[in-house]
C-alpha positions in Angstrom: -1.9 12.7 -12.5 -2.0 13.0 -8.8 0.5 15.7 -7.7 1.9 16.1 -4.2 0.1 19.3 -3.1 0.1 20.7 0.4 -3.1 22.4 1.7 -1.4 23.7 4.8 2.1 24.9 5.7 2.1 22.8 8.8 1.5 19.7 6.7 5.1 20.0 5.4 6.4 20.3 9.0 4.5 17.2 10.1 5.9 15.2 7.2 9.4 16.4 7.9 9.2 15.7 11.6 7.8 12.2 10.9 10.7 11.5 8.4 13.2 12.8 11.0 11.8 10.4 13.6 12.1 7.5 11.2 15.7 8.5 10.4 16.6 8.8 14.1 15.2 5.3 14.7 17.1 3.8 11.8 20.3 5.6 13.0 19.9 4.3 16.4 19.5 0.7 15.2 22.4 1.0 12.8 24.6 1.9 15.8 24.1 -1.6 17.1 23.1 -0.6 20.7 22.9 -4.2 21.8 26.7 -4.5 21.3 27.8 -1.2 22.8 25.5 -1.0 25.8 26.8 -1.7 29.3 24.0 -4.1 30.1 21.5 -6.2 28.1 18.6 -4.2 29.5 20.1 -0.9 28.3 20.4 -2.4 24.8 16.9 -3.7 24.8 15.6 -0.3 26.0 17.4 1.5 23.2 16.1 -0.9 20.5 12.6 -0.5 21.9 12.9 3.3 21.9 14.2 3.3 18.3 11.3 1.1 17.2 8.8 3.4 19.0 10.4 6.5 17.5 10.0 5.0 14.0 6.4 4.0 14.7 5.6 7.5 15.9 7.3 9.0 12.8 5.3 6.8 10.4 2.1 7.5 12.3 2.7 11.3 12.3 3.5 11.3 8.6 0.4 9.2 7.8 -1.9 11.3 10.1 -0.5 14.5 8.6 -0.9 13.4 5.0 -4.4 11.9 5.4 -6.0 14.7 7.4 -4.2 17.5 5.5 -5.6 16.7 2.1 -9.3 16.7 3.1 -10.0 20.1 1.7 
């Protein structure tokens, strides 16, 4: 069986920050910014920012997990 083992304490921090960024992006999108923004451009910017935050979170978690288990 392949257990989830962490080789470095910062690996846990990287995974938690990545998960937090994904949750922030999902929370922003669930707030329906395109309906509550004063202008269309503000809503588009918020949606774009949420998607970028989720992408960064997934990327950080992937990078942390793949480089942390090398040893």
